[in-house]
N, C-alpha and C positions, 0 to 999 in steps of 0.2 A: 505453377507454384510448388508443386506436390514432389517432381523431381529434387528439388532443389532443400526440401522441409528437412532439418534436422529431428524438429520434436516441439511437442504442443504439452505445455505445463502449468498445472494450475498451483496457485499461491492464494496468500489470504485467507477470507474468514472460512470458506467454503472446504477449502485444503485442512485445516485447523481445528473445523469441526464446532465452528459458533457463526456459521451463515444465518442470517435472518433475512427470507424473503421480501420483509417489508421494506428494507432499509439495503443490505449487502449487494455489493457489485460480483459479479464473476469473474475473479482477476486471473488472467491469463497472461504468459510468457509464450510468446513463440520466435522459435530460433530458427534461421536460415544460413545458406551455404554461402550464398553469393547474394548482393543487393537488389532488388523488388526494382522491375521495370513499372513506371509509372500507370502502363495498364493492368499490370496485377495487380498495384495498389487500389485502385477504383473497383475491380473487382471483388477484392476482399470486403473492401468497405460494403459496396453493394448486399454481397452477403451476410454480412453481418446486420443490416438496415431491414432488411427480408428477415433474420431470424428475430429479431429483438419486435417486429410488427408481429409474428409468428404467435410469438410468447412474448408479452407484453413483461410480465413481474420478473424476467431474466435482461440484467442490465449490465451489459457487458465492459471491462475495460482489458483492453488487449495491447499490448507493446510488441512489434517485432524486431529483435536486435541480431546480429549476425553472428555466426557462429565463432569466428575469432574474438570475439567480444565477451561472451560466456565463457570462453578458456582463457583468455587474460581480459577481467575485466579493468578496466578505470573507472575514475568519477572525476567531473561526472558522466555519464554513460549516453553514448551518441547510439541513435536506434533509429530504423529504417519507416517505422510508422507508428502511429499510436492513433487509440481509439478510444475514447471515454465520453460518458453525457455532457460532461463539459464542452465538447466538440459535435456532437451530435446533430445540431440543429443547422450548424456551417456543411456538415457533410448532405446532409438532406436539401438545404437550400441550393448549395454551389458543386455540380456535381466533377468539378478543377479542382475544390479545396482538398489539402492533403496536410495534416499534421504531421510531417516527414523529415527525416534527417537533419535532426535538432540534438539537443544533448538533454536529458533529464536526472536530475539530482537524485530525484527518489527511485529511480530503476536499481543504483546499487543495493538499495535495503532490497527491493522487490527480488531480487537473483539470492542474497544471503537467504531471505525466506526460502527462496524454492531449493536452494541448496541444503536447507538441513529441515525445511517442513513440507515442501512441495510435493507434487502429485502430477505422475506421470499420466498424459491421458494420450499420447501416441509417440513414436519413435523412439531414439534413443534414451537411456536409463538416466537419469538427473544427474549422477556421481561421471558419467562421461561424457556429459555436455558442461556443466557447470565447474569449474574451479572455485578453490575454497575464495571469500572474499577477505581482504584487508578489513581487519577490525575497527581500524583508524577511518576508513574511508567510508565503511558501514554509520559508526558512530557522528560522522559528518553529515551523514546523507538524513537521518535522525534528527539532527539538532536543527539542521535548516529548515527540516519541518514542524517543529515546534516552537523555533529561537522567538517569534511573537505571538506565543501564545497567550500572551498578557493582556492584549485588545482582541485576537481573534478568539477567545474561549466562550468569550461574549457570545460570539456567531455561532459557534458549533460546539458547544460544552460538552457533548458525551466525547465527541471527536479530540479533542483535546486534552480531555482529564484521562481519558485510557491512552493514549499515545505519550504522557507525562509518564503516567504508569508503566506501562513496559520498557520505558529508555531505560526509567531508574533501575527497573528490574535486571535489564540486561547490564547496566552499567555494577549494579552489586553484586549479581551473581552470575552473568555471561549465558543468562538465557534468551533463547530467541521464541519469545513470546507472542500470543494471540492479543489485542486488545482485550478481552476477554482475561485471558488469565492474567495480565499485566493488572486489570483492576481486583481479581483475586487476588494476589499478592499484595496490593497495597492495602487492601482490609486487615492483615496480616500484620504488617510493619510502622506503618504510619501511624500520627497522631489520631487519637480518636475524632477530635475534633474536625476532621477531615473525612470520617468515614461514611456520614452520611450523604453527602456530596459524590463520593465514588460509590456506594453502593447504590443510588437511584440511577446513576450514567449507568451502571449495570445493568438495573432492570429493566432501562428504555432500549440498552443494547441489547439485550435477549427478548425482544418485544414482549415482555413482560406487564408493560405499560407505554402508551403510544409518546407519551410528552410530560415535560418537567418545568415549572416554573425557573428560571435564570435569576439565582441573585449574586448580580455582577459584582460586588462588594466579597462575596464570597468565593465566587469564580476567582477574581483579579488574585487574592490571597493565597489562593491554592496553589495558583499557576507560579506567582513570586516565591511560596514555599519549596514547589516540586524545581522550578530554575537554580533556587539555590543548592538546593540537594547535587543536582547534576555539575553543578559548578564547584561546589566544594569537592567533587571526586575528581576536579581537573580537566573536567572535560569540554566546558563550554568556556568560549573565549569572547 
């Protein structure tokens, strides 16, 4: 694949200085010139599995996209290959399994993060590889991620609490923020009754504590409030 490789780019928590080795993934976007062969996909997945076996604390999430898609982004975004912890067992148990040649609504947000906050690991510079992302597509991707938070926040309190915060941060001030930055901003602007929830989520996210009790009513009320704030800005359909 090396001759067709455009670049490897880091995004997410590690790129933005808030990586927690106990919880965070290492988020990668790989850009290639042309479609991957099935053999290349299998070889790449085998290398990732070997890497994670050698370094168990390293949890990779990787998507491979075409250079043309990086230059002319569309929503939802097609990808050549995807690897994450959700697919790891399938890759381990079935050598022919492949999460590939599909569309991912999250990818446009990852590309936006890479464009503004990412780090180059190998290849062409970020600004030479990724075009600017349409703001409405980015918002649509973020909304897709949090639209069911009223129910899902009870299952993953930290993730949804901080993602709601950083989405409202973007809608209010146009800042591409990490989860940590979104939470820190929320503590400055949200009503004080939500400060304990957001602050506790931040301590868990930062690794200062390992768990927190979930008050389902409080979590649901917070989600309802945040979605209403987003709706008030005319971005939630």
